[in-house]
C-alpha positions, 0 to 999 in steps of 0.5 A, a space after each residue: 046890745 054887746 055888754 062893754 067890757 066884753 065887747 072891747 075884750 073881743 075887739 082887741 083879739 079881734 084886731 090883732 088877728 085881722 092885723 097879721 097877715 089877714 087871718 087863717 080863715 082868709 089863709 085857708 080859703 085864699 083860692 075863694 076870694 070874697 067877691 064885693 061890689 061898691 056903691 059910691 065912688 067919693 068916700 067909696 074910692 078909698 075902700 075899694 082901693 083898700 079892698 083891692 090890695 086885700 089877699 083873697 078879696 076881689 072888688 068884681 063891680 064898682 058902682 056910681 050914677 056919676 059916669 065921669 067918676 065911675 070911668 075915673 074909678 075903673 081906671 085907678 082900680 085897674 092899676 092897683 088890682 091888675 083887673 078892672 071891675 066891672 063898672 056899673 050904674 045901678 047897684 041892683 046888678 050887684 044884688 043880682 049877682 049870685 057870685 058877690 058876697 057882700 055890697 059896700 055901701 058909700 052912697 049918700 045918707 039917704 041910701 045907707 039904710 035902703 042899700 042895706 036892707 035890699 042887700 040883706 033881702 038878696 042874700 048879701 053881706 053888707 059894709 054900710 058907711 057912717 052914718 048908719 042910717 038916714 033916719 031912725 026907723 031905718 036903723 031898726 029896719 036894718 037891724 031886722 033885716 041882718 037878723 032875719 037873713 042871718 047876714 054880717 053887717 058892719 058900719 064904718 066908724 073904723 075906729 072901732 078896729 084902730 089898735 090904739 083906740 081900743 087900748 085906750 077904750 080898754 083903760 077907760 073901761 078898766 077904771 084908769 081915770 075912775 068913773 066916767 062921768 063926762 065925754 066931749 067930742 069936737 069937729 072943727 072945718 072951714 067950709 065955704 058958702 054953697 051959694 044960692 042957685 036955681 033948679 036947673 036940668 042934671 048934667 048928662 053924666 049923672 043919673 040923677 034919677 037913680 041918685 035920687 032913689 028911694 028919697 021923694 023927688 026934688 028938683 035938681 040943684 047944682 049946689 046939692 050934688 055931689 057933696 052938699 046934699 049933706 046940708 039939706 034934711 031931705 038926704 043927710 043929717 048935717 055935720 052931726 051926722 057927717 062927722 059927728 058920728 065919729 066922735 060920738 061913737 068914741 064917746 059912748 064906746 068909752 062911757 059904756 052907755 047906749 041911749 040918752 034920756 035927754 037931747 039938747 042942742 043950741 046953734 044955727 047957720 050963723 056965717 053965710 046966707 045961702 041954700 045951706 039949711 043944717 046949722 054950720 055951728 052947733 053943741 049938743 049934749 045928752 044925758 044918760 040913766 046913770 047920770 053922766 053926759 056926752 057933748 058934741 061941738 062943731 063948728 064948720 065955718 072956723 077952723 080954730 081948734 084948741 081941744 082934742 079929737 075926744 076928752 073923757 073925764 073921771 073921778 080920777 083923771 082924765 084922758 085925751 084921745 086923737 083921730 088916730 087913737 093916740 091918747 094922753 092920760 092924765 091923773 086927778 092932778 091933771 098931770 100926763 102919766 102916759 102917752 101913747 101915739 096913735 098910728 092909724 084910724 083903723 080903715 084897713 083893719 075894720 074892713 079886714 074884720 069885715 072880710 073875715 066875718 063874712 068868710 066865717 058867716 059870724 057877725 059876733 065878730 064884728 067890731 062895729 056890728 048894725 046894732 052897735 052903729 045904730 046906737 051911736 047913729 041914734 045920737 045924731 038923730 036925736 040931736 037933729 029932732 031936737 034942733 029941728 023943733 026948737 025942743 029938748 027930746 025925752 027919749 026911751 033909755 032902752 032903745 032911743 025911742 022918742 017919748 015926746 010930743 007928735 011933732 018929734 015922733 013924726 021924724 022917726 022915719 020918712 016918706 019914700 018914692 012909691 017906686 022904692 018903698 017896698 023894697 027898702 022898707 021891712 
């Protein structure tokens, strides 16, 4: 695991270089584009668009199991890049193409670990969206795959590359508010009910078997695909893994901690009686070995919000951080002594950082390598396990491994579709 002060210092330098007309490495090798394939065109469409606009990058493939979305994505990217990428349904064609340098995985959570592992085995670098994995075992396999096959694997918690966010974290680590003992993250939304439906045949435009991939088969339900899989443990991790991971990553980064020693959660499904399984309202607390704490509060069915994106509390003051990295610094008397406006959430800089690392083959230059992204994602996994078992999770602060009952340990990994198991495991 990286030393936090060294990591932040290197992140600042990397981001400055990344935002300056790409980088010297890119300029030197501009005639040999980095070729990528993008898997999953919901979130992935934004990533593909930014990549297509970059000098020295070619989006050679776009991939989606929904043929309607795939056609629309190809048309949009064709207008941006001047030439249309090849539109495919099965991402394994990307892995088979020796010209492709990297896979961008923005498919649902149950694909994040498997696609990353398969890509590393095929010699591809990977940009994988958050959360890094569907379960803890996959996260450890992803780290193993990146190391074994010497691949660059960046996790898409893009605020790690936002300039003002890096500045805020640097201030915390330099003691601007003294010893930081507490950090809080928040998320609010006004999500509606997903209703109740019976299983049915999937629509003709959807390759549902490939959408399921390594996950054990469940009958198709129209209120699951394309988005509401988030609210079922079989494919997703609820709001905690969906949006909580963004703020938890910042909390952990600013406090300089790794894995918690205890995870406590409360909450439930309060607003609707429907097919959603995961909670719509929850509070989770993580205790760390140095006596510090991180909390996250999510309210998915009520948008009232009086809290910042993330807040930090120290012995000499406090800090509030917004979603674009802007921050307010307060002294011990709660007087604001500094304010910096955030300019962006870091996505373009994060992708550029990844592309430059692919060019150099040097994973140490990544702002959010898989080992670091796994550490933040583990907080989501531990919170989910605490919620599902109704018990606090006691874990090893060196690796997050559960030290509690077998019921909790059994949730460390998952079962797979036998047809995919060998491909997706290490």
